[in-house]
Biopython code that builds the backbone (N, CA, C, O; Angstrom):
import numpy as np
from Bio.PDB.StructureBuilder import StructureBuilder

atoms = [
    (1, "MET", "N", (31.065, 146.048, 94.538)),
    (1, "MET", "CA", (30.676, 146.639, 95.811)),
    (1, "MET", "C", (31.219, 145.794, 96.948)),
    (1, "MET", "O", (31.278, 144.568, 96.860)),
    (2, "ALA", "N", (31.613, 146.469, 98.010)),
    (2, "ALA", "CA", (32.091, 145.789, 99.216)),
    (2, "ALA", "C", (31.320, 146.342, 100.408)),
    (2, "ALA", "O", (30.898, 147.499, 100.403)),
    (3, "ASN", "N", (31.140, 145.508, 101.429)),
    (3, "ASN", "CA", (30.447, 145.919, 102.642)),
    (3, "ASN", "C", (31.377, 145.819, 103.837)),
    (3, "ASN", "O", (32.220, 144.926, 103.924)),
    (4, "LEU", "N", (31.202, 146.761, 104.755)),
    (4, "LEU", "CA", (31.983, 146.822, 105.978)),
    (4, "LEU", "C", (31.007, 146.957, 107.142)),
    (4, "LEU", "O", (30.144, 147.834, 107.125)),
    (5, "PHE", "N", (31.136, 146.095, 108.156)),
    (5, "PHE", "CA", (30.314, 146.209, 109.357)),
    (5, "PHE", "C", (31.073, 147.061, 110.366)),
    (5, "PHE", "O", (32.251, 146.822, 110.633)),
    (6, "ILE", "N", (30.386, 148.065, 110.928)),
    (6, "ILE", "CA", (30.986, 148.899, 111.966)),
    (6, "ILE", "C", (30.032, 148.933, 113.165)),
    (6, "ILE", "O", (28.832, 148.702, 113.021)),
    (7, "TYR", "N", (30.582, 149.223, 114.351)),
    (7, "TYR", "CA", (29.749, 149.298, 115.548)),
    (7, "TYR", "C", (30.189, 150.477, 116.388)),
    (7, "TYR", "O", (31.281, 151.017, 116.210)),
    (8, "GLU", "N", (29.312, 150.872, 117.317)),
    (8, "GLU", "CA", (29.583, 152.013, 118.192)),
    (8, "GLU", "C", (29.251, 151.623, 119.620)),
    (8, "GLU", "O", (28.138, 151.184, 119.907)),
    (9, "TRP", "N", (30.209, 151.783, 120.509)),
    (9, "TRP", "CA", (30.126, 151.343, 121.907)),
    (9, "TRP", "C", (28.995, 152.013, 122.684)),
    (9, "TRP", "O", (28.142, 151.317, 123.235)),
    (10, "ILE", "N", (28.966, 153.325, 122.741)),
    (10, "ILE", "CA", (28.023, 154.055, 123.588)),
    (10, "ILE", "C", (26.593, 154.030, 123.031)),
    (10, "ILE", "O", (25.647, 153.773, 123.775)),
    (11, "ARG", "N", (26.435, 154.290, 121.760)),
    (11, "ARG", "CA", (25.097, 154.350, 121.167)),
    (11, "ARG", "C", (24.504, 152.966, 120.918)),
    (11, "ARG", "O", (23.290, 152.834, 120.757)),
    (12, "GLY", "N", (25.348, 151.932, 120.883)),
    (12, "GLY", "CA", (24.870, 150.564, 120.780)),
    (12, "GLY", "C", (24.300, 150.176, 119.434)),
    (12, "GLY", "O", (23.278, 149.493, 119.370)),
    (13, "TRP", "N", (24.941, 150.597, 118.361)),
    (13, "TRP", "CA", (24.443, 150.218, 117.041)),
    (13, "TRP", "C", (25.497, 149.499, 116.221)),
    (13, "TRP", "O", (26.698, 149.599, 116.473)),
    (14, "ILE", "N", (25.000, 148.767, 115.225)),
    (14, "ILE", "CA", (25.840, 148.172, 114.191)),
    (14, "ILE", "C", (25.312, 148.707, 112.868)),
    (14, "ILE", "O", (24.100, 148.769, 112.659)),
    (15, "LYS", "N", (26.211, 149.091, 111.980)),
    (15, "LYS", "CA", (25.806, 149.582, 110.663)),
    (15, "LYS", "C", (26.616, 148.870, 109.588)),
    (15, "LYS", "O", (27.723, 148.390, 109.831)),
    (16, "VAL", "N", (26.040, 148.816, 108.407)),
    (16, "VAL", "CA", (26.718, 148.256, 107.249)),
    (16, "VAL", "C", (27.056, 149.414, 106.320)),
    (16, "VAL", "O", (26.176, 150.149, 105.872)),
    (17, "VAL", "N", (28.343, 149.561, 106.041)),
    (17, "VAL", "CA", (28.808, 150.595, 105.119)),
    (17, "VAL", "C", (29.070, 149.911, 103.783)),
    (17, "VAL", "O", (29.814, 148.934, 103.708)),
    (18, "THR", "N", (28.453, 150.433, 102.735)),
    (18, "THR", "CA", (28.673, 149.907, 101.390)),
    (18, "THR", "C", (29.666, 150.813, 100.678)),
    (18, "THR", "O", (29.511, 152.034, 100.648)),
    (19, "LEU", "N", (30.685, 150.189, 100.108)),
    (19, "LEU", "CA", (31.719, 150.930, 99.390)),
    (19, "LEU", "C", (31.584, 150.683, 97.890)),
    (19, "LEU", "O", (31.188, 149.599, 97.463)),
    (20, "GLN", "N", (31.913, 151.683, 97.110)),
    (20, "GLN", "CA", (31.928, 151.542, 95.656)),
    (20, "GLN", "C", (33.157, 150.719, 95.263)),
    (20, "GLN", "O", (34.075, 150.568, 96.069)),
    (21, "PRO", "N", (33.191, 150.188, 94.043)),
    (21, "PRO", "CA", (34.329, 149.363, 93.619)),
    (21, "PRO", "C", (35.699, 150.045, 93.785)),
    (21, "PRO", "O", (36.699, 149.359, 93.996)),
    (22, "ASN", "N", (35.756, 151.378, 93.692)),
    (22, "ASN", "CA", (37.032, 152.079, 93.865)),
    (22, "ASN", "C", (37.361, 152.367, 95.336)),
    (22, "ASN", "O", (38.396, 152.964, 95.633)),
    (23, "GLY", "N", (36.470, 151.938, 96.268)),
    (23, "GLY", "CA", (36.711, 152.122, 97.692)),
    (23, "GLY", "C", (36.038, 153.335, 98.290)),
    (23, "GLY", "O", (36.096, 153.528, 99.504)),
    (24, "ASP", "N", (35.390, 154.174, 97.466)),
    (24, "ASP", "CA", (34.682, 155.347, 97.981)),
    (24, "ASP", "C", (33.397, 154.928, 98.701)),
    (24, "ASP", "O", (32.809, 153.887, 98.407)),
    (25, "PHE", "N", (32.982, 155.770, 99.651)),
    (25, "PHE", "CA", (31.739, 155.556, 100.389)),
    (25, "PHE", "C", (30.551, 155.601, 99.442)),
    (25, "PHE", "O", (30.480, 156.468, 98.571)),
    (26, "ASP", "N", (29.612, 154.663, 99.609)),
    (26, "ASP", "CA", (28.377, 154.663, 98.840)),
    (26, "ASP", "C", (27.185, 154.950, 99.741)),
    (26, "ASP", "O", (26.439, 155.900, 99.504)),
    (27, "LYS", "N", (26.999, 154.124, 100.784)),
    (27, "LYS", "CA", (25.885, 154.339, 101.718)),
    (27, "LYS", "C", (26.154, 153.624, 103.031)),
    (27, "LYS", "O", (27.030, 152.764, 103.121)),
    (28, "MET", "N", (25.372, 154.001, 104.061)),
    (28, "MET", "CA", (25.456, 153.376, 105.375)),
    (28, "MET", "C", (24.042, 153.081, 105.843)),
    (28, "MET", "O", (23.170, 153.948, 105.789)),
    (29, "GLU", "N", (23.811, 151.836, 106.312)),
    (29, "GLU", "CA", (22.474, 151.415, 106.721)),
    (29, "GLU", "C", (22.531, 150.722, 108.078)),
    (29, "GLU", "O", (23.540, 150.102, 108.417)),
    (30, "PRO", "N", (21.450, 150.824, 108.860)),
    (30, "PRO", "CA", (21.401, 150.107, 110.138)),
    (30, "PRO", "C", (21.406, 148.595, 109.898)),
    (30, "PRO", "O", (20.870, 148.109, 108.901)),
    (31, "PHE", "N", (22.017, 147.868, 110.823)),
    (31, "PHE", "CA", (22.026, 146.410, 110.774)),
    (31, "PHE", "C", (21.523, 145.900, 112.114)),
    (31, "PHE", "O", (22.064, 146.265, 113.158)),
    (32, "PHE", "N", (20.514, 145.076, 112.096)),
    (32, "PHE", "CA", (19.984, 144.467, 113.310)),
    (32, "PHE", "C", (19.556, 145.538, 114.311)),
    (32, "PHE", "O", (19.834, 145.423, 115.505)),
    (33, "SER", "N", (18.886, 146.573, 113.827)),
    (33, "SER", "CA", (18.585, 147.748, 114.651)),
    (33, "SER", "C", (17.589, 147.474, 115.778)),
    (33, "SER", "O", (17.471, 148.291, 116.691)),
    (34, "THR", "N", (16.877, 146.360, 115.742)),
    (34, "THR", "CA", (15.908, 146.061, 116.801)),
    (34, "THR", "C", (16.544, 145.388, 118.014)),
    (34, "THR", "O", (15.875, 145.182, 119.027)),
    (35, "VAL", "N", (17.835, 145.043, 117.923)),
    (35, "VAL", "CA", (18.513, 144.358, 119.021)),
    (35, "VAL", "C", (19.196, 145.363, 119.933)),
    (35, "VAL", "O", (19.909, 146.248, 119.459)),
    (36, "LYS", "N", (18.982, 145.233, 121.251)),
    (36, "LYS", "CA", (19.617, 146.094, 122.250)),
    (36, "LYS", "C", (20.991, 145.525, 122.566)),
    (36, "LYS", "O", (21.107, 144.385, 123.015)),
    (37, "LEU", "N", (22.026, 146.311, 122.333)),
    (37, "LEU", "CA", (23.396, 145.895, 122.627)),
    (37, "LEU", "C", (23.874, 146.581, 123.894)),
    (37, "LEU", "O", (23.558, 147.746, 124.134)),
    (38, "ASN", "N", (24.640, 145.855, 124.709)),
    (38, "ASN", "CA", (25.158, 146.380, 125.972)),
    (38, "ASN", "C", (26.654, 146.626, 125.858)),
    (38, "ASN", "O", (27.465, 145.803, 126.281)),
    (39, "SER", "N", (27.010, 147.769, 125.282)),
    (39, "SER", "CA", (28.406, 148.188, 125.109)),
    (39, "SER", "C", (29.210, 147.146, 124.332)),
    (39, "SER", "O", (30.068, 146.453, 124.880)),
    (40, "LEU", "N", (28.907, 147.064, 123.061)),
    (40, "LEU", "CA", (29.609, 146.148, 122.161)),
    (40, "LEU", "C", (31.080, 146.538, 122.103)),
    (40, "LEU", "O", (31.422, 147.642, 121.680)),
    (41, "ILE", "N", (31.956, 145.617, 122.534)),
    (41, "ILE", "CA", (33.377, 145.924, 122.656)),
    (41, "ILE", "C", (34.195, 145.326, 121.519)),
    (41, "ILE", "O", (35.290, 145.806, 121.224)),
    (42, "ASP", "N", (33.670, 144.274, 120.872)),
    (42, "ASP", "CA", (34.388, 143.673, 119.759)),
    (42, "ASP", "C", (33.401, 142.908, 118.891)),
    (42, "ASP", "O", (32.359, 142.445, 119.354)),
    (43, "MET", "N", (33.759, 142.791, 117.622)),
    (43, "MET", "CA", (32.915, 142.094, 116.663)),
    (43, "MET", "C", (33.842, 141.503, 115.614)),
    (43, "MET", "O", (34.751, 142.177, 115.129)),
    (44, "GLU", "N", (33.611, 140.248, 115.267)),
    (44, "GLU", "CA", (34.506, 139.599, 114.304)),
    (44, "GLU", "C", (33.773, 138.492, 113.561)),
    (44, "GLU", "O", (32.919, 137.807, 114.124)),
    (45, "VAL", "N", (34.117, 138.326, 112.294)),
    (45, "VAL", "CA", (33.619, 137.199, 111.522)),
    (45, "VAL", "C", (34.569, 136.035, 111.795)),
    (45, "VAL", "O", (35.776, 136.144, 111.576)),
    (46, "GLY", "N", (34.016, 134.926, 112.273)),
    (46, "GLY", "CA", (34.827, 133.762, 112.601)),
    (46, "GLY", "C", (35.183, 132.959, 111.360)),
    (46, "GLY", "O", (34.679, 133.233, 110.270)),
    (47, "PRO", "N", (36.048, 131.969, 111.526)),
    (47, "PRO", "CA", (36.448, 131.126, 110.393)),
    (47, "PRO", "C", (35.277, 130.329, 109.822)),
    (47, "PRO", "O", (35.352, 129.819, 108.704)),
    (48, "ASP", "N", (34.189, 130.224, 110.601)),
    (48, "ASP", "CA", (32.988, 129.524, 110.138)),
    (48, "ASP", "C", (32.045, 130.445, 109.360)),
    (48, "ASP", "O", (30.982, 130.008, 108.918)),
    (49, "GLY", "N", (32.431, 131.737, 109.187)),
    (49, "GLY", "CA", (31.602, 132.688, 108.451)),
    (49, "GLY", "C", (30.504, 133.323, 109.285)),
    (49, "GLY", "O", (29.695, 134.083, 108.753)),
    (50, "LYS", "N", (30.453, 133.032, 110.574)),
    (50, "LYS", "CA", (29.430, 133.595, 111.455)),
    (50, "LYS", "C", (29.967, 134.853, 112.134)),
    (50, "LYS", "O", (31.171, 134.984, 112.355)),
    (51, "LEU", "N", (29.069, 135.770, 112.458)),
    (51, "LEU", "CA", (29.445, 137.040, 113.067)),
    (51, "LEU", "C", (29.330, 136.913, 114.582)),
    (51, "LEU", "O", (28.255, 136.618, 115.105)),
    (52, "TYR", "N", (30.448, 137.136, 115.293)),
    (52, "TYR", "CA", (30.487, 137.030, 116.749)),
    (52, "TYR", "C", (30.554, 138.425, 117.358)),
    (52, "TYR", "O", (31.318, 139.277, 116.907)),
    (53, "LEU", "N", (29.736, 138.647, 118.398)),
    (53, "LEU", "CA", (29.665, 139.935, 119.089)),
    (53, "LEU", "C", (30.065, 139.739, 120.547)),
    (53, "LEU", "O", (29.581, 138.815, 121.201)),
    (54, "LEU", "N", (30.936, 140.591, 121.059)),
    (54, "LEU", "CA", (31.336, 140.549, 122.457)),
    (54, "LEU", "C", (30.848, 141.832, 123.116)),
    (54, "LEU", "O", (31.240, 142.931, 122.723)),
    (55, "GLU", "N", (29.987, 141.681, 124.127)),
    (55, "GLU", "CA", (29.415, 142.827, 124.829)),
    (55, "GLU", "C", (30.043, 142.958, 126.213)),
    (55, "GLU", "O", (30.119, 141.985, 126.963)),
    (56, "TYR", "N", (30.491, 144.159, 126.543)),
    (56, "TYR", "CA", (31.118, 144.458, 127.830)),
    (56, "TYR", "C", (30.080, 144.466, 128.953)),
    (56, "TYR", "O", (30.365, 144.029, 130.069)),
    (57, "GLY", "N", (28.889, 144.959, 128.660)),
    (57, "GLY", "CA", (27.841, 145.114, 129.668)),
    (57, "GLY", "C", (27.700, 146.568, 130.068)),
    (57, "GLY", "O", (28.477, 147.421, 129.639)),
    (58, "THR", "N", (26.707, 146.840, 130.888)),
    (58, "THR", "CA", (26.371, 148.232, 131.207)),
    (58, "THR", "C", (27.157, 148.811, 132.383)),
    (58, "THR", "O", (27.206, 150.033, 132.531)),
    (59, "GLY", "N", (27.763, 147.992, 133.210)),
    (59, "GLY", "CA", (28.519, 148.506, 134.353)),
    (59, "GLY", "C", (29.963, 148.809, 133.968)),
    (59, "GLY", "O", (30.440, 148.400, 132.909)),
    (60, "TRP", "N", (30.645, 149.531, 134.845)),
    (60, "TRP", "CA", (32.048, 149.867, 134.608)),
    (60, "TRP", "C", (32.912, 149.148, 135.632)),
    (60, "TRP", "O", (32.707, 149.304, 136.835)),
    (61, "PHE", "N", (33.876, 148.361, 135.164)),
    (61, "PHE", "CA", (34.842, 147.669, 136.007)),
    (61, "PHE", "C", (34.166, 146.790, 137.066)),
    (61, "PHE", "O", (34.599, 146.751, 138.218)),
    (62, "THR", "N", (33.115, 146.094, 136.668)),
    (62, "THR", "CA", (32.393, 145.186, 137.571)),
    (62, "THR", "C", (32.083, 143.895, 136.823)),
    (62, "THR", "O", (32.319, 143.778, 135.621)),
    (63, "LYS", "N", (31.553, 142.939, 137.562)),
    (63, "LYS", "CA", (31.055, 141.717, 136.929)),
    (63, "LYS", "C", (29.667, 142.053, 136.369)),
    (63, "LYS", "O", (28.702, 142.172, 137.123)),
    (64, "ASN", "N", (29.575, 142.203, 135.064)),
    (64, "ASN", "CA", (28.328, 142.620, 134.437)),
    (64, "ASN", "C", (27.468, 141.419, 134.068)),
    (64, "ASN", "O", (27.880, 140.593, 133.254)),
    (65, "PRO", "N", (26.282, 141.310, 134.653)),
    (65, "PRO", "CA", (25.422, 140.183, 134.296)),
    (65, "PRO", "C", (24.904, 140.273, 132.857)),
    (65, "PRO", "O", (24.464, 139.270, 132.294)),
    (66, "ASP", "N", (24.954, 141.460, 132.266)),
    (66, "ASP", "CA", (24.486, 141.612, 130.881)),
    (66, "ASP", "C", (25.627, 141.593, 129.868)),
    (66, "ASP", "O", (25.405, 141.881, 128.692)),
    (67, "ALA", "N", (26.855, 141.258, 130.303)),
    (67, "ALA", "CA", (27.958, 141.040, 129.371)),
    (67, "ALA", "C", (27.717, 139.705, 128.685)),
    (67, "ALA", "O", (27.068, 138.823, 129.247)),
    (68, "GLY", "N", (28.234, 139.555, 127.476)),
    (68, "GLY", "CA", (28.007, 138.275, 126.827)),
    (68, "GLY", "C", (28.674, 138.150, 125.475)),
    (68, "GLY", "O", (29.194, 139.112, 124.911)),
    (69, "LEU", "N", (28.639, 136.939, 124.985)),
    (69, "LEU", "CA", (29.137, 136.597, 123.667)),
    (69, "LEU", "C", (27.950, 136.099, 122.866)),
    (69, "LEU", "O", (27.258, 135.172, 123.286)),
    (70, "SER", "N", (27.710, 136.710, 121.713)),
    (70, "SER", "CA", (26.579, 136.347, 120.861)),
    (70, "SER", "C", (27.083, 135.979, 119.481)),
    (70, "SER", "O", (28.195, 136.334, 119.090)),
    (71, "ARG", "N", (26.244, 135.258, 118.748)),
    (71, "ARG", "CA", (26.599, 134.864, 117.394)),
    (71, "ARG", "C", (25.413, 135.147, 116.483)),
    (71, "ARG", "O", (24.268, 134.865, 116.834)),
    (72, "ILE", "N", (25.695, 135.703, 115.320)),
    (72, "ILE", "CA", (24.672, 135.929, 114.307)),
    (72, "ILE", "C", (24.981, 134.998, 113.147)),
    (72, "ILE", "O", (26.071, 135.034, 112.576)),
    (73, "ASP", "N", (24.010, 134.166, 112.808)),
    (73, "ASP", "CA", (24.151, 133.237, 111.691)),
    (73, "ASP", "C", (23.407, 133.787, 110.483)),
    (73, "ASP", "O", (22.293, 134.296, 110.608)),
    (74, "TYR", "N", (24.025, 133.684, 109.325)),
    (74, "TYR", "CA", (23.369, 134.082, 108.085)),
    (74, "TYR", "C", (22.436, 132.964, 107.649)),
    (74, "TYR", "O", (22.833, 131.800, 107.593)),
    (75, "ASN", "N", (21.210, 133.317, 107.343)),
    (75, "ASN", "CA", (20.233, 132.352, 106.851)),
    (75, "ASN", "C", (19.857, 132.770, 105.442)),
    (75, "ASN", "O", (18.996, 133.630, 105.256)),
    (76, "GLY", "N", (20.492, 132.173, 104.457)),
    (76, "GLY", "CA", (20.263, 132.561, 103.069)),
    (76, "GLY", "C", (19.050, 131.917, 102.443)),
    (76, "GLY", "O", (18.654, 132.303, 101.343)),
    (77, "GLY", "N", (18.447, 130.950, 103.105)),
    (77, "GLY", "CA", (17.298, 130.250, 102.541)),
    (77, "GLY", "C", (15.995, 130.870, 102.991)),
    (77, "GLY", "O", (15.841, 132.091, 103.031)),
    (78, "ASN", "N", (15.063, 129.999, 103.330)),
    (78, "ASN", "CA", (13.761, 130.493, 103.775)),
    (78, "ASN", "C", (13.843, 131.049, 105.187)),
    (78, "ASN", "O", (14.902, 131.020, 105.812)),
    (79, "ARG", "N", (12.739, 131.548, 105.680)),
    (79, "ARG", "CA", (12.712, 132.186, 106.997)),
    (79, "ARG", "C", (12.933, 131.159, 108.107)),
    (79, "ARG", "O", (12.506, 130.011, 107.984)),
    (80, "PRO", "N", (13.595, 131.565, 109.185)),
    (80, "PRO", "CA", (13.795, 130.636, 110.300)),
    (80, "PRO", "C", (12.480, 130.375, 111.027)),
    (80, "PRO", "O", (11.551, 131.177, 110.928)),
    (81, "PRO", "N", (12.389, 129.261, 111.758)),
    (81, "PRO", "CA", (11.152, 128.959, 112.481)),
    (81, "PRO", "C", (10.908, 129.954, 113.613)),
    (81, "PRO", "O", (11.837, 130.567, 114.140)),
    (82, "MET", "N", (9.645, 130.095, 113.967)),
    (82, "MET", "CA", (9.247, 130.937, 115.096)),
    (82, "MET", "C", (9.277, 130.055, 116.338)),
    (82, "MET", "O", (8.531, 129.080, 116.426)),
    (83, "ILE", "N", (10.134, 130.391, 117.297)),
    (83, "ILE", "CA", (10.280, 129.599, 118.513)),
    (83, "ILE", "C", (9.503, 130.281, 119.632)),
    (83, "ILE", "O", (9.752, 131.443, 119.955)),
    (84, "SER", "N", (8.555, 129.544, 120.221)),
    (84, "SER", "CA", (7.744, 130.132, 121.280)),
    (84, "SER", "C", (8.160, 129.651, 122.669)),
    (84, "SER", "O", (7.726, 130.215, 123.673)),
    (85, "GLY", "N", (8.992, 128.622, 122.736)),
    (85, "GLY", "CA", (9.437, 128.164, 124.043)),
    (85, "GLY", "C", (10.502, 127.095, 123.946)),
    (85, "GLY", "O", (10.495, 126.276, 123.026)),
    (86, "ILE", "N", (11.416, 127.106, 124.897)),
    (86, "ILE", "CA", (12.438, 126.082, 125.030)),
    (86, "ILE", "C", (12.369, 125.587, 126.470)),
    (86, "ILE", "O", (12.379, 126.386, 127.406)),
    (87, "HIS", "N", (12.299, 124.282, 126.644)),
    (87, "HIS", "CA", (12.156, 123.707, 127.976)),
    (87, "HIS", "C", (13.246, 122.656, 128.187)),
    (87, "HIS", "O", (13.490, 121.826, 127.312)),
    (88, "VAL", "N", (13.898, 122.695, 129.349)),
    (88, "VAL", "CA", (14.904, 121.687, 129.701)),
    (88, "VAL", "C", (14.509, 121.052, 131.027)),
    (88, "VAL", "O", (13.883, 121.693, 131.871)),
    (89, "ASP", "N", (14.885, 119.771, 131.205)),
    (89, "ASP", "CA", (14.502, 119.084, 132.432)),
    (89, "ASP", "C", (15.408, 119.429, 133.608)),
    (89, "ASP", "O", (15.022, 119.231, 134.761)),
    (90, "LYS", "N", (16.628, 119.951, 133.329)),
    (90, "LYS", "CA", (17.511, 120.393, 134.403)),
    (90, "LYS", "C", (18.517, 121.388, 133.841)),
    (90, "LYS", "O", (18.819, 121.371, 132.648)),
    (91, "THR", "N", (19.034, 122.258, 134.713)),
    (91, "THR", "CA", (19.956, 123.309, 134.264)),
    (91, "THR", "C", (21.360, 123.157, 134.827)),
    (91, "THR", "O", (22.256, 123.912, 134.448)),
    (92, "SER", "N", (21.574, 122.196, 135.725)),
    (92, "SER", "CA", (22.911, 121.973, 136.267)),
    (92, "SER", "C", (23.019, 120.541, 136.742)),
    (92, "SER", "O", (22.015, 119.850, 136.917)),
    (93, "GLY", "N", (24.271, 120.097, 136.950)),
    (93, "GLY", "CA", (24.495, 118.741, 137.418)),
    (93, "GLY", "C", (25.954, 118.373, 137.282)),
    (93, "GLY", "O", (26.783, 119.213, 136.929)),
    (94, "VAL", "N", (26.272, 117.123, 137.560)),
    (94, "VAL", "CA", (27.643, 116.641, 137.499)),
    (94, "VAL", "C", (27.922, 116.052, 136.120)),
    (94, "VAL", "O", (26.997, 115.692, 135.392)),
    (95, "LEU", "N", (29.203, 115.957, 135.769)),
    (95, "LEU", "CA", (29.610, 115.386, 134.495)),
    (95, "LEU", "C", (29.550, 113.866, 134.557)),
    (95, "LEU", "O", (29.838, 113.319, 135.621)),
    (96, "PRO", "N", (29.211, 113.172, 133.537)),
    (96, "PRO", "CA", (28.721, 113.708, 132.261)),
    (96, "PRO", "C", (27.295, 114.210, 132.425)),
    (96, "PRO", "O", (26.446, 113.531, 133.002)),
    (97, "PHE", "N", (27.049, 115.387, 131.920)),
    (97, "PHE", "CA", (25.782, 116.091, 132.110)),
    (97, "PHE", "C", (24.881, 115.872, 130.900)),
    (97, "PHE", "O", (25.272, 116.184, 129.776)),
    (98, "ALA", "N", (23.706, 115.351, 131.112)),
    (98, "ALA", "CA", (22.747, 115.126, 130.026)),
    (98, "ALA", "C", (21.480, 115.910, 130.316)),
    (98, "ALA", "O", (21.017, 115.961, 131.455)),
    (99, "VAL", "N", (20.930, 116.513, 129.290)),
    (99, "VAL", "CA", (19.725, 117.330, 129.417)),
    (99, "VAL", "C", (18.709, 116.858, 128.390)),
    (99, "VAL", "O", (19.062, 116.557, 127.249)),
    (100, "LYS", "N", (17.455, 116.796, 128.794)),
    (100, "LYS", "CA", (16.376, 116.534, 127.849)),
    (100, "LYS", "C", (15.742, 117.889, 127.528)),
    (100, "LYS", "O", (15.226, 118.567, 128.417)),
    (101, "ALA", "N", (15.786, 118.275, 126.248)),
    (101, "ALA", "CA", (15.268, 119.583, 125.836)),
    (101, "ALA", "C", (14.136, 119.399, 124.839)),
    (101, "ALA", "O", (14.181, 118.515, 123.984)),
    (102, "THR", "N", (13.124, 120.245, 124.960)),
    (102, "THR", "CA", (12.042, 120.289, 123.972)),
    (102, "THR", "C", (11.871, 121.738, 123.534)),
    (102, "THR", "O", (12.072, 122.668, 124.314)),
    (103, "VAL", "N", (11.499, 121.906, 122.287)),
    (103, "VAL", "CA", (11.332, 123.238, 121.716)),
    (103, "VAL", "C", (9.958, 123.332, 121.080)),
    (103, "VAL", "O", (9.561, 122.453, 120.316)),
    (104, "ASP", "N", (9.231, 124.393, 121.392)),
    (104, "ASP", "CA", (7.966, 124.677, 120.732)),
    (104, "ASP", "C", (8.271, 125.616, 119.573)),
    (104, "ASP", "O", (8.615, 126.779, 119.784)),
    (105, "ALA", "N", (8.143, 125.109, 118.340)),
    (105, "ALA", "CA", (8.502, 125.904, 117.164)),
    (105, "ALA", "C", (7.503, 125.663, 116.042)),
    (105, "ALA", "O", (6.882, 124.605, 115.951)),
    (106, "LYS", "N", (7.366, 126.674, 115.193)),
    (106, "LYS", "CA", (6.468, 126.592, 114.040)),
    (106, "LYS", "C", (7.217, 127.146, 112.832)),
    (106, "LYS", "O", (7.763, 128.248, 112.875)),
    (107, "ASP", "N", (7.233, 126.364, 111.758)),
    (107, "ASP", "CA", (7.897, 126.820, 110.541)),
    (107, "ASP", "C", (6.892, 127.567, 109.672)),
    (107, "ASP", "O", (5.804, 127.059, 109.399)),
    (108, "LEU", "N", (7.254, 128.769, 109.239)),
    (108, "LEU", "CA", (6.336, 129.605, 108.466)),
    (108, "LEU", "C", (6.102, 129.067, 107.057)),
    (108, "LEU", "O", (5.082, 129.375, 106.440)),
    (109, "GLU", "N", (7.045, 128.259, 106.537)),
    (109, "GLU", "CA", (6.874, 127.644, 105.214)),
    (109, "GLU", "C", (6.333, 126.225, 105.319)),
    (109, "GLU", "O", (6.215, 125.523, 104.314)),
    (110, "LYS", "N", (6.002, 125.801, 106.551)),
    (110, "LYS", "CA", (5.454, 124.482, 106.829)),
    (110, "LYS", "C", (6.432, 123.348, 106.518)),
    (110, "LYS", "O", (6.011, 122.234, 106.205)),
    (111, "ASP", "N", (7.745, 123.630, 106.604)),
    (111, "ASP", "CA", (8.763, 122.602, 106.466)),
    (111, "ASP", "C", (8.943, 121.899, 107.810)),
    (111, "ASP", "O", (8.452, 122.374, 108.834)),
    (112, "LYS", "N", (9.647, 120.768, 107.806)),
    (112, "LYS", "CA", (9.987, 120.096, 109.056)),
    (112, "LYS", "C", (10.949, 120.974, 109.845)),
    (112, "LYS", "O", (11.786, 121.661, 109.260)),
    (113, "VAL", "N", (10.833, 120.954, 111.158)),
    (113, "VAL", "CA", (11.713, 121.713, 112.027)),
    (113, "VAL", "C", (12.645, 120.728, 112.728)),
    (113, "VAL", "O", (12.191, 119.758, 113.335)),
    (114, "TYR", "N", (13.954, 120.983, 112.640)),
    (114, "TYR", "CA", (14.949, 120.133, 113.276)),
    (114, "TYR", "C", (15.594, 120.893, 114.420)),
    (114, "TYR", "O", (15.812, 122.101, 114.333)),
    (115, "LEU", "N", (15.895, 120.183, 115.479)),
    (115, "LEU", "CA", (16.529, 120.786, 116.647)),
    (115, "LEU", "C", (18.033, 120.584, 116.556)),
    (115, "LEU", "O", (18.508, 119.457, 116.420)),
    (116, "TYR", "N", (18.775, 121.671, 116.630)),
    (116, "TYR", "CA", (20.234, 121.619, 116.680)),
    (116, "TYR", "C", (20.667, 122.176, 118.020)),
    (116, "TYR", "O", (20.289, 123.291, 118.379)),
    (117, "VAL", "N", (21.444, 121.426, 118.754)),
    (117, "VAL", "CA", (21.891, 121.847, 120.082)),
    (117, "VAL", "C", (23.400, 122.000, 120.059)),
    (117, "VAL", "O", (24.118, 121.138, 119.553)),
    (118, "GLU", "N", (23.872, 123.111, 120.614)),
    (118, "GLU", "CA", (25.305, 123.352, 120.715)),
    (118, "GLU", "C", (25.622, 123.732, 122.154)),
    (118, "GLU", "O", (24.985, 124.622, 122.716)),
    (119, "PHE", "N", (26.592, 123.072, 122.746)),
    (119, "PHE", "CA", (26.977, 123.370, 124.123)),
    (119, "PHE", "C", (28.319, 124.083, 124.120)),
    (119, "PHE", "O", (29.237, 123.708, 123.391)),
    (120, "TRP", "N", (28.416, 125.104, 124.936)),
    (120, "TRP", "CA", (29.670, 125.850, 125.067)),
    (120, "TRP", "C", (30.219, 125.564, 126.441)),
    (120, "TRP", "O", (29.510, 125.658, 127.443)),
    (121, "LYS", "N", (31.481, 125.216, 126.479)),
    (121, "LYS", "CA", (32.146, 124.929, 127.742)),
    (121, "LYS", "C", (33.012, 126.131, 128.116)),
    (121, "LYS", "O", (33.850, 126.564, 127.326)),
    (122, "TRP", "N", (32.814, 126.657, 129.298)),
    (122, "TRP", "CA", (33.575, 127.847, 129.740)),
    (122, "TRP", "C", (34.734, 127.438, 130.565)),
    (122, "TRP", "O", (35.493, 128.290, 131.028)),
]
sb = StructureBuilder()
sb.init_structure("model")
sb.init_model(0)
sb.init_chain("A")
sb.init_seg("    ")
for serial, (resi, resn, name, xyz) in enumerate(atoms, 1):
    if name == "N":
        sb.init_residue(resn, " ", resi, " ")
    sb.init_atom(name, np.array(xyz, "f"), 0.0, 1.0, " ", f" {name:<3s}", serial, name[0])
structure = sb.get_structure()
């Protein structure tokens, strides 16, 4: 069996199409159906195995505040922690920029929770 992820710009959905070993259609199911997408314009699996989504936004030919780049990470182990809040001491400044961040999180399996921070430079 093989799976294919497809998306639709106007309706804002992502679906997983399952193919039979000979390539024939088997079934199609919703993927991440609870997430609101704002005109998904591109989707690609990166070299790191993560799924990247590029959203155009709801406006036409304007600077869309709801445009964005998102990433979906596969979590094959236990459930991810429930995050109830993220707090930073500052949101802007001069380089080198340092931020103190705290996260309110609870692990459903009662494991230790580790904070991983990733900064994107535009």
